[in-house]
C-alpha angles and dihedrals in degrees: 000000000000118000095202116113116261091241122058089214089067092057096094092055089042092053091049092052089049092055093046091050093049090048089052094047090049092051089051089052092051091049089052093049091048087052092057104269116148128244113292100212112013116042089168137020091249088063090053093050091048086054095050091051092046097055094039095098089057097041093049091063094043109165096008093130089072097050092100096061094065097091089060097050089128091062108094088209093068101027093098087058091047089050090051090050092051091051089055089054091051091245088280096310108123095207088061098041105119096216093049090047089056092049089052091050090051091048092049090059098037093250100123094117105088098149095105098057123124115269090240091067089065096055099088093049091047089054090051093050090046092052090049091056096043103043092123092061097033107034096134089054091048091052091050093046088052092049089056096044096051099053109109105258123216092214091061092053093052094041091054090050094049095042090054091052088054092053095252120141109255100184093113091055095043090054091056093046090055096046095045092063112138095219097068110334134093093303091060091044090052091054090045091053093055092052097044093049094044107116114242089219135075087285092076096096093048091050092049090050089059091047088055092051089053090050090051091048086058093048090052089063 
């Protein structure tokens, strides 16, 4: 089942509520940790390093699902998506390029070798690459996928906290936590992209159903 509201015009309020819920859940997690609870995800550093390697095939194509919108950068309807993609690339500054940042993180922990991973761990990255190549045909799905990806995730907040405890550089995760802010970051741009691309005709509902499918595709990952 899809958790998105039935009307696209309720998305902004939905996104705000999502961020508030994540913020509260993270506060509850911190309270538990301060009360003596153990780490939720990474009891040992070995668990954290296993995680960093396992998600590498996805992190190393960060933003790829938006590649196909670049030819339309002059179109105001897709410009928020273009802007998000450029942010993923670090606006041309290598030190801010998300994929390069993740490569640097892997190298700092001696985890560069990801060739022996299970095939299933490449699936989500492959989906992102496919969406990037087929944006002309699947633009509503790309928009929905982006909507799902850019909501502030609780697991990223907790991961960053626990990785820092284990002396692992968390800059990559902190960067995403900052730019996914619902008030003006990628989450807000993702909602805006749905509304500005919504057809003004009787096709609006069919378009939004495809957006919902793209969102669910992201949730499956």
